[in-house]
C-alpha positions in Angstrom: 264.8 -55.7 -55.2 267.2 -55.8 -58.1 266.9 -53.7 -60.9 266.9 -56.8 -63.4 264.1 -58.6 -60.9 261.5 -55.8 -61.1 262.1 -55.4 -65.2 261.4 -59.2 -65.3 258.5 -58.9 -63.3 257.3 -56.2 -65.1 257.5 -58.0 -68.5 255.7 -61.0 -67.5 252.6 -58.6 -65.9 252.4 -57.4 -69.4 252.6 -60.6 -71.1 250.0 -62.0 -68.6 247.9 -58.5 -69.3 247.9 -58.9 -73.0 246.7 -62.5 -72.8 243.9 -61.1 -70.6 243.2 -58.8 -73.4 243.4 -61.1 -76.1 241.3 -63.7 -74.6 238.6 -60.9 -74.0 238.4 -59.6 -77.0 236.2 -62.7 -78.2 233.2 -61.0 -76.3 233.2 -58.0 -78.9 231.5 -59.2 -81.9 230.4 -56.5 -84.1 226.9 -56.2 -86.0 228.9 -56.9 -89.7 231.0 -60.1 -88.3 234.5 -60.4 -86.7 235.0 -58.3 -83.7 233.5 -54.8 -83.8 235.3 -51.6 -82.9 232.9 -50.1 -79.7 231.9 -51.5 -77.0 228.0 -50.4 -76.4 227.7 -51.3 -80.0 228.7 -55.0 -80.0 226.2 -57.7 -80.7 225.9 -58.2 -77.2 226.8 -55.1 -75.5 226.3 -56.5 -71.8 228.4 -59.4 -72.5 231.2 -56.9 -74.4 230.8 -54.2 -71.4 231.8 -57.2 -68.6 234.4 -58.3 -70.9 236.1 -55.0 -70.7 235.6 -54.5 -66.7 236.9 -58.0 -66.2 240.0 -57.1 -68.7 240.3 -53.8 -66.6 239.6 -55.7 -63.1 242.3 -58.4 -63.6 245.0 -55.9 -65.1 244.5 -53.8 -62.2 245.5 -56.6 -59.9 248.5 -56.8 -61.8 249.0 -53.2 -62.0 248.8 -52.9 -57.9 251.7 -56.2 -58.1 254.0 -54.4 -60.2 253.2 -51.1 -58.5 254.7 -52.7 -55.5 257.5 -53.3 -56.6 258.0 -50.0 -58.8 255.4 -47.3 -59.1 251.6 -46.8 -59.5 252.5 -45.4 -62.8 254.0 -48.4 -63.9 251.0 -50.3 -62.8 248.7 -48.2 -64.7 250.8 -48.7 -67.9 250.0 -52.4 -67.3 246.5 -51.2 -67.5 246.8 -49.8 -70.7 248.6 -52.4 -72.5 245.7 -55.0 -71.7 243.3 -52.8 -73.2 246.3 -52.1 -76.1 246.1 -56.1 -76.7 242.6 -56.0 -76.5 241.8 -53.0 -79.2 244.5 -54.3 -81.6 242.2 -57.2 -82.2 239.0 -55.0 -82.5 238.1 -53.0 -85.9 238.6 -49.6 -86.0 236.9 -46.3 -87.0 236.0 -47.7 -90.8 233.9 -50.7 -89.3 232.1 -48.1 -86.9 231.5 -45.9 -89.8 230.5 -48.4 -92.7 227.6 -50.0 -90.5 226.4 -46.3 -89.3 227.5 -46.3 -85.7 225.7 -43.7 -83.3 228.2 -41.1 -82.5 226.2 -40.1 -79.2 226.9 -44.0 -78.2 230.4 -43.5 -78.6 230.5 -40.6 -76.5 228.4 -42.2 -73.7 231.2 -45.3 -74.0 234.2 -43.0 -73.5 232.6 -41.3 -70.4 231.7 -44.6 -69.1 235.3 -46.4 -70.0 236.8 -43.2 -68.0 234.8 -44.0 -64.8 236.4 -47.7 -64.8 239.9 -46.2 -65.1 239.1 -44.2 -62.7 238.3 -46.7 -60.3 241.0 -48.7 -61.4 243.7 -45.7 -60.8 242.1 -45.1 -57.4 242.8 -48.9 -56.3 246.0 -48.8 -58.0 247.1 -46.0 -55.9 245.3 -47.0 -52.7 247.3 -50.3 -52.4 250.9 -48.9 -53.8 250.8 -45.5 -52.5 251.3 -41.9 -54.3 254.4 -41.7 -56.4 257.4 -40.2 -54.7 258.7 -38.1 -57.4 255.5 -35.8 -56.9 256.8 -32.8 -54.8 254.7 -31.4 -51.9 253.5 -28.3 -51.9 254.6 -25.0 -49.8 252.2 -26.6 -47.1 254.1 -30.0 -47.1 251.3 -31.7 -48.6 250.3 -32.9 -51.9 247.0 -31.0 -53.5 243.7 -32.8 -52.7 243.3 -34.9 -56.0 239.2 -34.6 -56.2 238.6 -31.0 -55.3 236.8 -29.0 -58.3 240.0 -27.0 -58.8 242.2 -30.0 -59.3 239.6 -32.1 -61.6 239.1 -28.9 -63.7 242.6 -28.5 -64.3 243.1 -32.2 -64.7 240.3 -32.1 -67.4 241.7 -28.8 -69.3 245.0 -30.1 -69.4 243.6 -33.6 -70.6 241.9 -31.4 -74.0 245.6 -31.2 -75.0 245.1 -34.7 -76.4 242.8 -33.5 -78.9 245.1 -31.4 -81.0 247.5 -34.3 -81.0 245.4 -36.9 -81.8 244.3 -34.1 -84.7 247.9 -34.0 -85.9 249.3 -37.3 -85.6 246.4 -39.5 -86.7 246.8 -38.5 -90.4 245.6 -42.1 -91.5 242.7 -44.5 -89.5 245.3 -47.2 -89.2 245.1 -49.0 -85.8 248.6 -48.5 -84.9 248.8 -44.9 -86.1 245.5 -43.8 -84.0 247.0 -45.5 -81.0 250.5 -44.2 -81.6 248.7 -40.6 -81.6 247.0 -41.5 -78.0 250.2 -42.7 -76.8 251.8 -39.4 -78.1 248.9 -37.4 -76.4 249.0 -39.6 -73.4 253.0 -38.1 -72.9 251.9 -34.4 -74.1 249.3 -34.6 -71.5 251.6 -35.8 -68.4 254.2 -33.3 -69.5 251.8 -30.4 -68.9 250.3 -31.9 -65.9 254.0 -31.8 -64.4 254.2 -28.1 -65.2 251.0 -26.9 -64.6 250.0 -29.1 -61.7 253.2 -30.1 -60.1 251.7 -30.8 -56.6 248.9 -33.2 -57.6 249.0 -37.0 -57.5 248.2 -38.1 -61.0 244.8 -40.2 -59.8 242.5 -38.7 -62.1 244.7 -37.9 -64.7 245.2 -41.5 -66.0 241.0 -41.6 -66.6 240.6 -37.8 -68.1 241.8 -38.3 -71.7 239.5 -41.2 -72.2 236.7 -38.7 -70.9 238.1 -35.9 -73.2 237.5 -38.1 -76.1 233.6 -37.7 -76.2 234.5 -34.0 -76.9 236.4 -35.2 -79.8 233.4 -37.5 -81.2 231.2 -34.0 -80.6 233.5 -32.1 -82.8 233.9 -34.6 -85.3 230.1 -34.9 -85.5 229.4 -31.5 -85.9 231.7 -31.4 -88.9 230.1 -33.9 -90.6 230.5 -38.1 -90.5 230.0 -40.4 -92.9 231.4 -43.0 -95.5 231.6 -40.8 -98.2 233.6 -38.4 -96.2 235.9 -40.9 -94.9 236.4 -42.4 -98.1 237.7 -38.8 -99.5 239.4 -38.3 -96.2 237.7 -35.2 -95.4 236.5 -36.6 -92.0 237.8 -35.3 -88.7 240.6 -37.4 -87.1 239.3 -36.8 -83.9 237.0 -39.6 -84.7 239.6 -42.1 -85.9 240.5 -43.6 -82.3 237.9 -45.5 -80.6 237.2 -45.1 -77.0 239.0 -48.1 -76.4 242.1 -46.6 -78.5 241.9 -43.4 -76.6 242.1 -45.3 -73.3 244.9 -47.7 -74.2 247.2 -45.1 -76.0 246.8 -42.4 -73.0 247.3 -45.0 -70.3 250.8 -46.3 -71.7 251.8 -42.6 -72.7 250.9 -41.0 -69.6 253.5 -42.6 -67.3 256.5 -42.1 -70.1 255.0 -38.5 -69.8 255.2 -38.4 -65.8 258.9 -39.7 -66.0 259.9 -37.2 -69.1 258.2 -34.3 -67.0 259.7 -35.2 -63.6 262.3 -32.3 -64.1 259.5 -29.5 -64.8 257.7 -30.4 -61.7 261.3 -29.8 -59.7 261.8 -26.6 -61.9 258.3 -25.3 -61.1 258.5 -26.2 -57.1 262.1 -24.7 -56.5 260.8 -21.3 -58.4 257.7 -21.1 -56.1 260.2 -22.0 -52.9 262.2 -19.0 -54.2 259.4 -16.9 -54.5 258.0 -17.8 -51.0 
């Protein structure tokens, strides 16, 4: 397929996924009026949850379509863009703090959202196929993505998103927190290319969102209050809401995987030389 046509289809898929995300935002009503920052603490958490699941499901279909003409990573970017459009319409951490949001529920939301994203990733990789630029190991196969070692390595690497959030998210503005999650996703993907070069990143796309729960636990241990937020003494790890962690990391990981391709090739060539 011609490159211009592939690019055009990708842009159209992004536009439709953004439209779906924007439409789904109307079910994210917050307790103080307007759109709330959290799925499980919306006025109607069941409707909000179903809306987000619906957005991800439809975006996954778009992602499979784009993946067929490009790659599974591009398909996951489409899913992330739908969540980006959704999160840009919701309130941020300030709304969560000033209405007295529950950090434990936020942690549960991050973990639950990561499981939904894992299902999306599994489906896209299942129907699109593996990334061709992930080199096989010395046994001429890819590492098992759901083995205990692979999952543990992926989760450990995904923890790298937290220091990036801490450093980049200087303020709680919507653009900055999503941007910090994008940068975090890029860093996580580059690390994955280096330390797990023979592993298809199926779990990787969902793992940073799960690691948000760790960030919320750290932020809670340091104290979360409206006074601390006003005085800017609150931990930046609470700034991105789960949807923002998910949107940013899903858009950042495909970029990082592309940038980190040379790392995987370098590691593979070194390992082959040793063998």
